[in-house]
Structure formats: structure tokens, C-alpha cells
N, C-alpha and C positions, 0 to 999 in steps of 0.2 A: 395318249393325247386326248384331251377333252374335246369331243366333237362340237359341243356348243361354243366353246371358246374359239375353235377353228372357224366355225360358221360366222360368228359375230365379228371376228377379226377380218374375215374376208369382206363382209358387208361394210364394215368401217373403212377398210382400205379403198373400196370403190366410192364411198361417199366422200372421203377425203380427196381422192383424185378428181372427182367431179367438182368439188368446191374450189380446188386449186385452179381450175379453168374458169368456173363461173364468177368467182368473186372479183378477180381483176377485170374481167370483161364487163360485168355489171357496173363496177366502179367507173370505168372509162365511159361507158354509155350514159351514166347519170350526169357526168360533167360535160359531155359533148352535146347532150340534148336536155338542158336543165329545165326548160319551160313546159313540162308535162306533169301529169298527176303522179306517174311512177317515180320520177326524180324527186318530187316533193315529199313523198311518203314511202320511200324505198325501205325494204326490210333487210335485204341482204347486201345493200350498198349504203353509202352515207345518205341520209335524208337531208336534202339541202335546206329544208325548213328549220333544221336544228342549228344551222350555222349562219343563216342570213335572215335579216328582217325583211319585211315586205318591200320597203323602199330600195334596199340594196339588191334584193332579188330581182326586182323589176328592171334594174339597170345593169344586169350582169353583162360583162363584155368578155372578149376572148382572153384578156389578161387575168380576169377574175377566174375564169374557167380553168386556165392552165395552172395557176397557182393552187386553186382548189383541188384539181386533179393530182398535182404533185403531192399535196398534203395527204390526199386519200391513199395514193400509192405508197407513200412512206409509211402510213399507218398500217397498210396491208402487209408490208414487208416482214415484220416479225410473225404475223399470223401465217403467211405463206411458208416461211422458213420452218415454223413449227409444224405445219402440215407435212412438209417434206420429211421431217424426223418422225412424226407420228406414222406416216405411211411406212417408213422403214420398220418401225416398232411393230405395227400390225402385221406386216409381212412376216416378220420373225415369229410372231405369235401364231399366225396361220400355218407356218411351217413346223411348229412345235418347239421352237427354241424360245424358252421363256426366261429362265434365270441365268442370263449370260452377262458378261462384262459389257458387251455391245449395247444391250438393252439398258443397263445401268447408266452407261455414258449418255445414251439418248435422254433419259430422265434428267440427268445433270444438265445437259445442253438446253432442254426445255425450261428448266428452272432458271438458268442464267438468262435465257431469252426473255422470260417474264420480267425479271428484274431490270434488264437493259431497256425493255420496252416501256416499263413504267417510269423509269428515271430519265430516259433520253427521247425515245421515239414518240411517245404520247405528248409530252410537252412541245416537242418540235412540230408535230402535226397541228396541235392547237394554235401555235404561233403562225403556221402557214395558213390556216383557215382564217385567222384574224386579219392577216395581211390581205388575203384574197377578198375578204368582205369589205375592207376599207381602202384598198389601193387607189380607187378612183376618187376618194374624198380629197378636198383641198388640203394643202399642207397645214399641219397642226391638228387635223381631225383624223389622221390615220392612226391605227392602233396595232401594236404587236403585243399580244397577250400570251403569257405563259401560265399554265395552271397545274395544280397538283390536287387531286381529289381522292375521294374514298376508293374510286376505281384503281387509281395508281397504288394506293396503299394495299388494297386487296391483291393486286398482281404481285407486289413485292412479297407478301406473306405466302402466296401460292408458289412463287419462285423458290423461296427458302424451303418450303415444305418439299418441293420436288428435288431440290439439291440434297436434303437430308434423306429422302427416300432413295435417291441414287446411291448414296453412301451406304445405306443399310443393305441395298441389293448387292453392292460390291462385297461387303462383309459376308453376306449370306452365300454368295458365289464361292468365296474362298473356304468357308466352313464346309460347304457341300463338296468341294474339291478334296479337302482333307479327309472327309468321311469316306469318299470313294477310294482313297488310297490306303485307308486303314483296313487291316486284315482281321 
């Protein structure tokens, strides 16, 4: 077993576990306390200045905050689920199990997660943010916006790549299994 891979996998496992705790916590804090510099320019949580103009931001009410928080948590769901699978993958790597069907399945799940996130979760999140920003406007001035950008397209391409990589790993696993049985 490669010691460098084991060490790197262990470090990544701890980083992922830390992020699984920090990201939802920071996300919730940004929406509970929106009127501070951290919430406006957050790096590891949604920066509120990205979604609200100055007028809307100044008049944030609890309904805006709850809708925004729900949008943020929906957006975090695929990332958090991906972290769960990556933690399992890095744990396997740290234990020396590399080319296994379990790892190949994890890559496949990550690929499908990227595609589902790009096609469903990200547009849903954008619509929740637009509702959160305009819910207090008078009727006729409220907006529900759906978007599809280069980020979504990139996530779909990455998802397809991960699914193909998972399939290649499955084939490699079976070839390796056959070679071990050959005398």
C-alpha cells in the first residue's frame, strides 16, 4: 500500500468530516444573522450580496430569511451527500482497498449526484432565492426565476465523466479478478 495515498486519504477524510459539520452550520448562521459583514461576503457559505440587491437586503424579514435558508440547505444537500460518499471512498483508500466494486459504485453515485444537482437542485435553489428576494414585493412584482448556466453544464459533463469512470473501474475489477483466478 502506498503510504502517501494512505496519508492523503486520511487527511482528506478529516477535511471532509469537518466540512460536513461547518458548511450547514455556516449556512444557517448566515441566514439567521444576515446584517453583518461576514454574511455579506461569506466564502464557505452563500454570500447574501450575490442574491439580494441593496433595497431588498435592507428590508429582509423572517420570511425572506427562512426561504433563503431553505434554498441554501437544498443547495447543500447534494454536496453533503457527496461528502458522505467521498468520506467512504477515502476511508476505503486509507484502508488499502482501492480497485473494488464498492469504490466504483461510489464514483457512479457521485456522477449521478452531479447530474441530478445540475438539472434539479440548482434550478430549484435559484427559484427559492428569487422568491426569498421578492416575496415582500407587491403582487405583480414578485419573481420566480429558474436558471441554467455554464455551471450546470459543467456539472453534467463532470457527472457523465464520473459515471464512465465508474464503469471503467467495474470492468477493471472484473479483469483483475479473472487474472487472479488464472493459473
